N, C-alpha and C positions, 0 to 999 in steps of 0.2 A: 043901754041894754041891747039895742039892735046891733050895736057894734060887736059886743061879745057873742051874740047869737050868730052873727055873720062869721066871726073868727072861728067859733066852735064848729060851725057847718063846713067851713073851708078846711079845717084840720081833719074833720071826719072824712071829707071827700078825698083829701090827700092820702089818708090812711087806707081808704078803700082802694084807691088807684094803685098805691104801692103794694098792697096785698095781692091784687090781681096780677101785677107785674111779677111779684115773687112766685106766685103759683105757676104762671106761664113759663118763667125761667126754670123753675124746678122740673116742670114737665119736659121741657126741651132737654135738660141735662139727663134726666132719667132715660129718655128715648135715645139720647146719644150714648149713654152707657150700655144700653142693650145692643146698639149697633156696634159699639166698640168690642163687646164680648163676642159677638158673632164674627167680627173680623179677626180677632185673636184666635178663635177656634179654626177659622179657615187657614190662617197662617200656620197653625200647628199641624193641620192636615197636609198642607203643601210641604212643610218641612219633613214630615214623616214619609210622604210620597217620594220626595227628592232623595231621602236616605235610602229607600228601597230601590229606586232607579239607579242610584250611584253604586249600590251593591251589585245590581245586575250588570252594570257596565264593567265593574271590576272582574266579575265572573267571566263575562264574555271576552274580555280583553286579556285574560290570563294566558300565559304561554302554554300551559298544559291543554287548555281548551282549544286554542288555535292549532296546536300540534295534532290533537285528536281529530279536529275537523279536516286538517290537511291530509291526514292519513285516510279519512273516509273518502275524500275527493280524489285520491290516487296520487297525490304528490309524494315524492320520495325525498328523503333527507340527503343533502349533498354530502358526498364523501370529501372530506377536507384534504385528503392526500392527493387528489387529482387536480391538476390545473390545466387550463387550456391556454395556448398561446396563439393569437391570431396575428398574422403578418399581412399587411395590406400594401398595395402599391401607392405611394404618395403622389405619383405623377398624375393619376387619374382623378378627375373631379367628380363630385357627387352629382351635381346637376350641370347640365349644359346651358350656356346662355344662347339665346336665339336672337 
């Protein structure tokens, strides 16, 4: 009789321990799920921000925008019909050795 009582007590102890382990694991998984959803939300925010920044880069790098800014700064468009020819004396050196 003591043997069955001891066996029954042991089984009850194992059941209680396993229940506590299951509860703690479930708690960790639910907390991990909350963290995962927060991270996914941050990733979505960063992807949206990257798309907006990419659009700004495309706008700033467009040829019309660059041309407009160049006109504002006083740059003139080069006339493609004019060419300059520079003739140099090949005997002179650029730097003198000392």
